[in-house]
C-alpha positions in Angstrom: 56.6 27.9 0.4 53.9 25.6 1.7 51.2 24.5 -0.9 47.9 26.3 -0.8 45.4 23.7 0.4 42.5 26.2 0.5 39.5 25.5 -1.6 37.3 27.9 -3.4 33.9 28.9 -2.2 32.3 27.0 -5.1 34.2 23.8 -4.2 33.0 24.1 -0.6 29.4 24.6 -1.7 29.7 21.6 -4.1 30.9 19.4 -1.2 28.1 20.5 1.1 25.6 20.0 -1.7 27.0 16.5 -2.3 26.7 15.6 1.4 23.1 17.0 1.5 22.2 14.9 -1.6 23.7 11.8 -0.1 21.8 12.4 3.2 18.5 12.9 1.3 19.1 9.6 -0.6 19.9 7.8 2.6 16.7 9.1 4.2 14.6 8.0 1.3 16.3 4.6 1.3 15.3 4.1 5.0 11.7 5.2 4.4 11.5 2.9 1.3 13.0 0.0 3.4 10.3 0.3 6.1 7.5 0.6 3.6 8.8 -2.5 1.7 9.1 -4.5 4.9 5.6 -3.6 5.9 4.2 -4.3 2.4 5.9 -7.6 2.2 4.7 -8.8 5.6 8.0 -9.3 7.3 7.8 -9.9 11.0 10.7 -7.7 11.9 10.5 -4.0 11.3 13.1 -2.9 13.8 16.0 -0.6 13.2 18.4 -3.4 12.2 16.0 -4.9 9.7 15.3 -1.5 8.2 19.0 -0.8 8.0 19.8 -4.1 6.3 17.1 -3.5 3.7 18.2 0.1 3.1 21.9 -1.0 2.8 23.0 1.3 5.6 24.2 0.9 9.2 21.8 0.8 12.1 23.6 3.9 13.4 22.8 5.7 10.1 19.1 5.1 10.7 19.3 7.1 14.0 21.6 9.7 12.5 18.8 10.6 10.0 15.7 9.9 12.2 15.2 10.7 15.9 13.5 7.3 16.5 11.5 4.6 14.6 8.3 6.6 15.2 9.7 9.3 12.9 10.3 6.8 10.2 6.7 5.6 10.5 5.7 9.2 10.3 7.4 9.6 7.0 5.8 6.5 5.6 2.4 7.8 6.8 3.1 11.2 5.2 4.0 9.5 1.9 0.7 7.6 1.9 -1.3 10.6 2.9 -0.1 12.5 -0.2 -1.1 9.6 -2.4 -4.6 9.1 -0.9 -5.7 12.7 -0.3 -7.2 13.2 -3.8 -9.5 10.2 -3.1 -10.9 11.8 0.1 -12.6 14.7 -1.7 -16.4 14.6 -1.3 -18.6 14.0 -4.4 -20.7 16.9 -5.5 -24.1 16.4 -3.7 -25.9 17.8 -6.7 -24.9 14.8 -8.8 -27.6 12.1 -9.0 -27.4 9.7 -6.1 -26.5 6.6 -8.1 -23.6 8.3 -9.7 -22.5 9.7 -6.3 -22.5 6.2 -4.8 -20.6 4.8 -7.8 -18.0 7.5 -7.7 -17.5 7.3 -4.0 -17.1 3.5 -4.1 -14.5 3.9 -6.9 -12.6 6.5 -4.9 -12.5 4.2 -1.9 -11.3 1.3 -4.1 -8.5 3.4 -5.5 -7.5 4.6 -2.0 -7.6 1.1 -0.4 -5.5 -0.4 -3.2 -2.8 2.2 -2.2 -3.0 1.6 1.6 -3.8 -2.1 1.6 -0.2 -3.5 2.0 0.7 -1.3 4.9 -2.8 -1.4 6.5 -2.7 -5.2 6.5 0.8 -5.2 7.9 -0.2 -2.9 10.8 -2.5 -5.6 12.0 0.3 -8.2 12.3 3.3 -6.1 13.3 3.6 -5.4 17.0 5.7 -2.3 16.4 3.1 -0.9 14.1 0.1 -1.9 16.3 1.6 -0.2 19.3 2.7 2.9 17.5 0.8 6.0 18.8 1.6 7.7 15.5 0.1 4.9 13.5 -3.0 4.8 15.6 -3.4 8.6 15.4 -3.0 8.5 11.6 -5.7 5.7 11.4 -8.0 7.8 13.5 -7.4 10.9 11.4 -8.1 8.9 8.2 -11.3 7.5 9.7 -12.5 11.0 10.5 -11.7 12.2 7.0 -13.7 9.3 5.5 -16.7 10.0 7.7 -16.6 13.6 6.7 -16.4 12.6 3.0 -19.6 10.5 3.4 -21.4 13.3 5.3 -20.4 15.9 2.6 -21.4 13.5 -0.3 -24.8 12.7 1.1 -25.8 15.8 3.1 -29.6 15.5 2.4 -29.7 11.7 2.8 -27.8 11.6 6.0 -29.0 15.0 7.4 -27.7 14.5 10.9 -28.7 10.8 11.1 -25.7 9.4 12.9 -27.0 5.9 12.6 -27.2 6.1 8.8 -23.8 7.7 8.7 -22.3 4.9 10.7 -23.9 2.3 8.5 -22.5 3.9 5.3 -19.2 4.3 7.0 -19.0 0.5 7.7 -20.2 -0.4 4.2 -17.4 1.7 2.7 -14.7 0.8 5.2 -11.3 -0.8 4.4 -12.4 -3.9 6.3 -15.4 -4.4 4.0 -13.3 -3.9 0.9 -10.7 -6.2 2.3 -13.3 -8.9 3.0 -14.4 -8.8 -0.6 -10.9 -8.7 -2.2 -8.9 -10.8 0.2 -11.3 -13.2 2.0 -13.7 -13.8 -0.9 -11.1 -13.3 -3.7 -13.2 -10.9 -5.7 -11.7 -8.5 -8.3 -11.5 -4.9 -7.4 -14.3 -4.2 -9.9 -16.6 -6.7 -8.3 -15.7 -5.3 -4.8 -16.6 -1.8 -6.0 -19.9 -3.1 -7.2 -20.7 -4.7 -3.8 -19.7 -1.6 -1.9 -21.9 0.5 -4.1 -24.8 -1.9 -3.8 -24.6 -1.8 0.0 -24.6 2.0 0.1 -27.4 2.5 -2.4 -29.6 0.1 -0.4 -29.1 2.5 2.5 -29.3 5.9 1.0 -32.1 5.1 -1.6 -34.3 3.4 0.9 
């Protein structure tokens, strides 16, 4: 009689679960690889470089992701989850000086999270030309403007010029100038951002 090579349902489920878990680990490794390459400022963020960093084949990258845009989308989603708490408006009933300080602190926390990838976007051709990256940056910019408007409703009160000025003062570019170009500590940068904003809203 031939041996029974059939497997139980439980064994089949265990095999499927194992493949699913391995697939999930591979996806995470690929996302981590792209994030690390961007953060470290590497010039090559193509599929081969991502695969080498993740320890998988280039073919495996495209088995788990439709294209590189999809990998960028996953990196963006990961960052969005981390920064969303810092995009909540400050209660407009709070005294203005406290609102300004709390908003500057929220921006500092957010920028410290996104800084490595945001700086990398400016130097990587693949990232610069990615429609998804540009769309995410535009979406973030809108969310930050809405945060300012909701934090200072009476002070701004439909004044687009003032809103734009506050927006610039609290922008990533301003924060990056203080921390990277001028070598200030994050605490000092927060103080400068708050000082710029208070000079506008308390005038």
